[in-house]
VMD Tcl script that draws the C-alpha trace (Angstrom):
set ca {
  {-9.04 -40.71 30.74}
  {-5.78 -38.79 30.54}
  {-5.55 -39.53 26.82}
  {-9.12 -38.30 26.34}
  {-8.39 -35.06 28.20}
  {-5.22 -34.51 26.16}
  {-7.12 -34.97 22.90}
  {-9.89 -32.65 24.14}
  {-7.39 -29.92 25.05}
  {-5.55 -30.36 21.73}
  {-8.81 -30.13 19.80}
  {-9.83 -26.98 21.72}
  {-6.43 -25.39 21.11}
  {-6.63 -26.18 17.40}
  {-10.13 -24.75 17.21}
  {-8.95 -21.58 18.99}
  {-6.03 -21.26 16.56}
  {-8.36 -21.53 13.58}
  {-10.72 -18.97 15.12}
  {-7.80 -16.61 15.74}
  {-6.59 -17.13 12.18}
  {-10.06 -16.36 10.80}
  {-10.29 -13.24 12.95}
  {-6.81 -12.15 11.84}
  {-7.69 -12.52 8.19}
  {-10.95 -10.64 8.62}
  {-9.27 -7.79 10.50}
  {-6.51 -7.57 7.91}
  {-9.01 -7.40 5.04}
  {-11.02 -4.70 6.78}
  {-7.99 -2.59 7.66}
  {-6.40 -2.94 4.22}
  {-9.65 -1.59 2.78}
  {-9.40 1.36 5.16}
  {-5.79 1.93 4.12}
  {-6.76 2.00 0.45}
  {-9.46 4.60 1.12}
  {-7.49 6.77 3.58}
  {-7.25 10.36 2.37}
  {-6.00 12.41 5.33}
  {-3.20 12.31 7.87}
  {-5.75 11.46 10.55}
  {-7.15 8.61 8.45}
  {-3.68 7.16 8.01}
  {-2.76 7.57 11.68}
  {-5.91 5.70 12.68}
  {-5.26 2.93 10.14}
  {-1.65 2.65 11.30}
  {-2.76 2.33 14.92}
  {-5.29 -0.33 13.96}
  {-2.67 -2.37 12.12}
  {-0.32 -2.05 15.07}
  {-3.04 -3.35 17.40}
  {-3.54 -6.35 15.12}
  {0.20 -7.03 15.25}
  {0.28 -6.71 19.04}
  {-2.56 -9.23 19.31}
  {-1.19 -11.76 16.82}
  {2.47 -11.51 17.91}
  {3.74 -13.89 15.20}
  {2.65 -11.87 12.15}
  {4.94 -9.20 10.70}
  {2.53 -7.94 8.02}
  {0.30 -5.86 10.35}
  {3.40 -3.95 11.49}
  {4.50 -3.62 7.86}
  {1.25 -1.89 6.94}
  {1.29 0.20 10.11}
  {4.70 1.51 9.03}
  {3.62 1.89 5.38}
  {0.75 4.12 6.51}
  {3.25 6.27 8.39}
  {5.51 6.64 5.35}
  {2.47 7.58 3.28}
  {1.84 10.42 5.72}
  {5.42 11.56 5.16}
  {4.86 11.88 1.41}
  {1.39 13.42 1.71}
  {1.71 15.88 4.60}
  {4.40 18.44 3.87}
  {3.94 20.17 7.25}
  {4.56 17.13 9.43}
  {7.82 16.71 11.36}
  {9.43 14.03 9.19}
  {12.20 13.22 11.66}
  {9.67 12.60 14.42}
  {7.54 10.59 12.01}
  {10.59 8.58 10.96}
  {11.39 7.61 14.54}
  {7.84 6.39 15.04}
  {7.97 4.44 11.78}
  {11.32 2.86 12.61}
  {9.96 1.71 15.97}
  {7.12 -0.07 14.18}
  {9.52 -1.61 11.65}
  {11.63 -2.88 14.56}
  {8.57 -4.73 15.87}
  {8.16 -6.42 12.49}
  {11.86 -7.27 12.25}
  {11.70 -8.93 15.67}
  {9.38 -11.45 13.98}
  {11.00 -11.68 10.54}
  {13.66 -9.80 8.58}
  {12.90 -9.53 4.87}
  {13.27 -7.38 1.77}
  {9.89 -5.66 2.18}
  {10.91 -4.28 5.56}
  {14.23 -3.06 4.15}
  {12.23 -1.32 1.42}
  {10.25 0.51 4.10}
  {13.49 1.50 5.84}
  {14.77 2.85 2.50}
  {11.65 5.01 2.20}
  {12.08 6.32 5.74}
  {15.71 7.22 5.04}
  {14.65 9.05 1.87}
  {12.14 11.15 3.79}
  {14.71 12.06 6.41}
  {17.25 13.01 3.76}
  {14.73 15.26 2.03}
  {14.27 17.31 5.22}
  {17.59 18.98 4.33}
  {19.20 17.35 1.27}
  {22.20 19.66 1.14}
  {23.40 18.73 4.61}
  {22.10 15.17 4.83}
  {22.86 13.52 1.50}
  {26.35 12.41 2.56}
  {24.82 10.51 5.48}
  {21.67 9.16 3.92}
  {22.77 8.24 0.38}
  {25.28 5.60 1.60}
  {22.69 4.43 4.14}
  {20.06 4.02 1.42}
  {22.52 2.16 -0.82}
  {23.34 -0.22 2.03}
  {19.65 -0.83 2.74}
  {18.92 -1.50 -0.95}
  {21.84 -3.93 -1.06}
  {20.43 -5.85 1.90}
  {17.00 -5.96 0.26}
  {18.47 -7.34 -2.96}
  {20.45 -9.96 -1.07}
  {17.18 -11.28 0.33}
  {14.96 -10.87 -2.74}
  {16.82 -9.79 -5.87}
  {13.66 -9.91 -8.00}
  {11.54 -7.67 -5.82}
  {10.40 -4.87 -8.16}
  {9.91 -2.32 -5.40}
  {13.66 -2.21 -4.73}
  {14.38 -1.12 -8.30}
  {11.44 1.28 -8.37}
  {12.89 3.14 -5.37}
  {16.41 3.04 -6.83}
  {15.10 4.49 -10.08}
  {13.41 7.28 -8.13}
  {16.73 8.08 -6.48}
  {18.51 8.18 -9.84}
  {15.80 10.35 -11.38}
  {16.09 12.88 -8.56}
  {19.90 12.99 -8.75}
  {21.29 15.78 -10.99}
  {22.68 14.53 -14.33}
  {26.08 15.95 -13.38}
  {26.18 13.39 -10.56}
  {25.03 10.43 -12.63}
  {21.28 10.91 -12.39}
  {18.41 12.17 -14.51}
  {15.81 10.65 -16.82}
  {18.21 8.87 -19.14}
  {19.92 6.97 -16.32}
  {16.70 6.28 -14.43}
  {14.77 4.92 -17.42}
  {16.41 1.45 -17.65}
  {15.97 0.95 -13.90}
  {12.28 1.87 -14.13}
  {12.05 -0.56 -17.07}
  {13.54 -3.30 -14.91}
  {11.06 -2.56 -12.13}
  {8.10 -2.62 -14.54}
  {9.26 -5.91 -16.09}
  {9.68 -7.49 -12.66}
  {6.23 -6.32 -11.63}
  {4.74 -8.21 -14.59}
  {5.98 -11.52 -13.23}
  {5.84 -10.67 -9.52}
  {3.47 -12.79 -7.43}
  {2.81 -11.88 -3.78}
  {3.13 -14.78 -1.36}
  {-0.41 -14.22 -0.09}
  {-3.38 -11.92 -0.44}
  {-1.92 -9.80 2.37}
  {1.66 -9.49 1.11}
  {2.72 -6.16 -0.48}
  {1.70 -5.63 -4.07}
  {1.97 -1.86 -4.48}
  {4.23 -0.01 -6.90}
  {3.45 -1.24 -10.41}
  {1.22 1.68 -11.38}
  {3.72 4.18 -9.96}
  {6.64 2.54 -11.79}
  {4.76 2.56 -15.08}
  {3.85 6.23 -14.66}
  {7.46 7.18 -13.91}
  {8.74 5.16 -16.86}
  {6.32 7.03 -19.13}
  {7.67 10.35 -17.80}
  {11.24 9.24 -18.45}
  {10.28 8.26 -22.00}
  {8.62 11.56 -22.84}
}
mol new
graphics top color blue
foreach p $ca { graphics top sphere $p radius 0.5 }
foreach p [lrange $ca 0 end-1] q [lrange $ca 1 end] { graphics top cylinder $p $q radius 0.2 }
display resetview
């Protein structure tokens, strides 16, 4: 009888896990679709909150928090009136939730983007703080996934936006964009939910550097 009860409980637990997994996948698909179609700050805030709720429910999945933070960084690029320091603190809190589950290159890439946005609030006074920080973050990302194309795409952006007198500009950025584009061609996400953005942007920037 005890053995029967144990098997019954185990079977129920397994069934519940599968149901939870199915629900997780469905919610992720739905919310990723909303993220792709988001056009306003409010849209992105709502999508971010939805991803964060998925993460809070699942507890063992870092990807919902990743996308919650990605939506916040997208707001930072899109909405020029928003308080980017306040936004950055919110985004870093979400990233911390993801890192409590797993530390990986994709999360470092998000942190790099957050640091860039904070630096751009006042580049003249902040570059000495944030440039070394960004270089350190990129180094950590490479140490975990040296073939991740998004790392090189962001580095190339930094080089492009650095004055030629300080080692930047189109000519210096072009080979790094080329590396990113080449890596994108062979890059395969670990799952349907893992990050896959950046190829189109890298190709567009490479074309600009070649013109």
